[in-house]
C-alpha positions in Angstrom: -13.6 23.4 10.1 -10.9 25.7 11.5 -9.6 29.5 9.7 -12.8 31.5 10.8 -15.5 29.4 9.6 -14.2 27.7 6.9 -16.4 25.1 5.1 -16.0 21.6 3.5 -15.4 23.1 0.7 -12.9 26.2 2.0 -10.0 25.1 3.2 -6.1 25.5 4.0 -3.7 22.3 3.3 -0.4 22.5 4.6 2.2 19.9 3.2 5.0 18.8 4.3 8.3 17.2 2.7 10.2 16.1 6.0 14.0 16.4 6.1 17.1 17.1 8.8 18.9 18.4 5.8 15.9 20.3 3.7 12.6 20.4 5.2 10.4 21.5 2.7 6.6 23.0 3.0 3.5 24.2 0.9 0.4 25.8 1.6 -2.6 25.6 -0.8 -6.2 27.3 -0.3 -9.2 25.5 -1.7 -12.0 27.7 -2.6 -14.3 24.8 -3.7 -13.3 23.1 -6.8 -10.2 25.0 -7.5 -6.6 24.8 -5.7 -4.5 28.2 -5.1 -0.7 28.8 -3.7 -0.4 30.4 -0.8 3.6 29.6 0.0 5.8 27.3 -0.3 9.3 27.0 1.2 12.3 25.1 2.6 13.8 25.3 6.1 17.6 24.9 5.7 18.8 23.0 8.6 22.4 22.1 7.8 24.4 24.9 9.4 23.5 23.1 12.8 25.2 20.5 13.7 23.3 19.1 16.4 20.5 16.8 15.6 17.9 17.8 18.3 18.5 21.5 17.5 17.3 20.4 13.9 14.5 18.5 15.6 13.5 21.6 17.4 13.7 24.1 14.3 11.6 21.4 12.7 9.2 21.7 15.4 9.3 25.3 15.6 8.8 26.1 11.8 6.0 23.7 11.7 4.3 25.8 14.5 4.6 29.0 12.8 3.6 27.9 9.9 0.4 26.7 11.4 0.1 30.0 13.2 0.4 31.6 10.4 -1.7 30.5 7.5 -4.1 28.0 10.1 -4.3 24.7 7.8 -7.3 22.9 8.9 -5.2 19.8 7.5 -1.5 18.5 7.2 -0.3 16.2 4.4 3.1 14.7 5.0 5.4 12.5 3.0 6.2 9.0 4.9 9.5 8.1 5.2 10.4 5.8 2.5 12.9 2.4 3.0 16.5 3.0 1.8 19.2 0.9 2.6 20.6 3.4 4.8 18.8 3.1 8.1 20.4 5.7 9.7 19.1 8.1 7.0 15.6 6.7 7.5 15.5 6.9 11.4 16.6 10.5 10.8 14.1 10.9 8.3 11.2 9.2 10.4 12.4 12.2 13.7 12.0 15.0 11.0 8.4 13.2 10.5 7.7 13.1 14.1 9.3 16.8 14.7 6.5 18.0 12.1 3.7 16.0 13.3 4.0 16.9 16.6 3.7 20.0 15.9 0.3 19.4 13.8 -1.0 17.5 17.1 -0.1 20.2 19.6 -2.2 22.6 17.6 -4.9 20.5 16.6 -4.3 20.3 13.0 -5.5 16.3 11.8 -2.7 14.9 10.0 -3.0 13.2 6.4 0.5 10.8 5.4 1.2 9.7 1.9 3.8 7.2 0.3 6.3 9.5 -1.8 4.9 7.1 -5.0 1.4 8.1 -3.9 2.1 11.5 -3.9 4.3 11.5 -7.5 1.3 8.8 -9.2 -1.4 12.0 -8.2 0.9 14.9 -9.4 2.1 13.2 -12.2 0.5 10.1 -13.1 4.2 8.3 -12.8 5.1 6.9 -9.1 8.7 7.1 -10.4 8.6 10.6 -11.8 11.4 12.9 -11.2 11.4 15.8 -8.4 11.6 17.8 -11.6 8.5 16.5 -13.6 6.3 17.0 -10.0 8.1 21.0 -9.6 6.9 21.1 -13.3 3.3 19.9 -13.3 2.2 21.5 -10.1 3.6 25.2 -11.9 1.9 24.2 -14.6 -1.5 23.2 -13.1 -1.4 26.0 -10.3 0.0 28.8 -12.8 2.8 29.6 -10.6 5.0 31.9 -12.0 8.6 31.0 -12.7 9.9 34.0 -10.1 7.7 32.2 -7.7 9.7 28.7 -8.4 12.0 28.1 -5.6 15.5 26.6 -6.6 15.3 23.7 -3.9 12.7 21.0 -5.0 11.4 20.6 -1.2 9.6 23.2 -1.5 7.4 21.5 -4.4 7.8 18.3 -3.1 5.7 20.0 0.3 3.6 21.7 -2.4 2.8 18.0 -3.6 2.1 16.6 -0.4 -0.5 19.1 0.0 -1.9 18.8 -3.7 -2.4 15.0 -3.2 -4.5 15.7 -0.5 -6.6 17.8 -2.3 -6.9 15.6 -4.9 -7.8 12.5 -2.6 -10.1 14.2 -0.2 -11.9 16.6 -3.0 -13.3 13.7 -5.5 -17.1 14.4 -6.0 -19.3 11.9 -3.6 -21.3 9.7 -5.8 -24.9 11.2 -5.5 -26.7 7.8 -5.2 -24.1 4.4 -5.0 -26.2 1.1 -5.7 -25.0 -2.9 -4.9 -25.8 -3.6 -8.3 -28.0 -4.3 -10.5 -31.1 -4.5 -9.0 -30.1 -1.9 -6.2 -30.1 0.4 -9.5 -33.0 -0.8 -11.2 -34.7 -0.3 -7.3 -33.5 3.2 -7.5 -33.9 3.9 -11.0 -37.7 2.6 -12.2 -37.7 5.3 -14.3 -34.3 4.5 -16.5 -35.4 0.7 -17.4 -37.0 0.1 -20.7 -39.2 -3.3 -20.7 -39.0 -5.7 -24.2 
């Protein structure tokens, strides 16, 4: 992996919550089975009138985050299907700008639906942003003074933590195709009548 010889147990994950008004991001460092917050923040884009300038700023900010933290992977929230087609199109473009930045730096990209992210963090796919933020603060032991008022930051962090949970599950030592396979591979664990 990248980041100075990182092993599978040591890695950096960049999480992105794309948006054309506010983009949230979070960076997690993984050491073995422990995840720790490196940084989180937001990129405010409302001061730019031109939509294409906003996309350029998203691209530039993601590039700068990659260059600063050297993530091994990027997790990004997928656009959700809403009633407003124009909003969804703009959100998709914002996501595309972030993805293009990761592709430019050869960072593997993993996409997660909002429902999956919320489910992974809180156990409830319909959880409010405040619940996700509170759970992440508790799990990662983030001090109150490091929490931001913009929940887009914790949404970006949630994408990274969701990816960590999806990829850090212990692999079973042995896989079995059925009871016969289990018995064949574990003769000492089977008792006769």
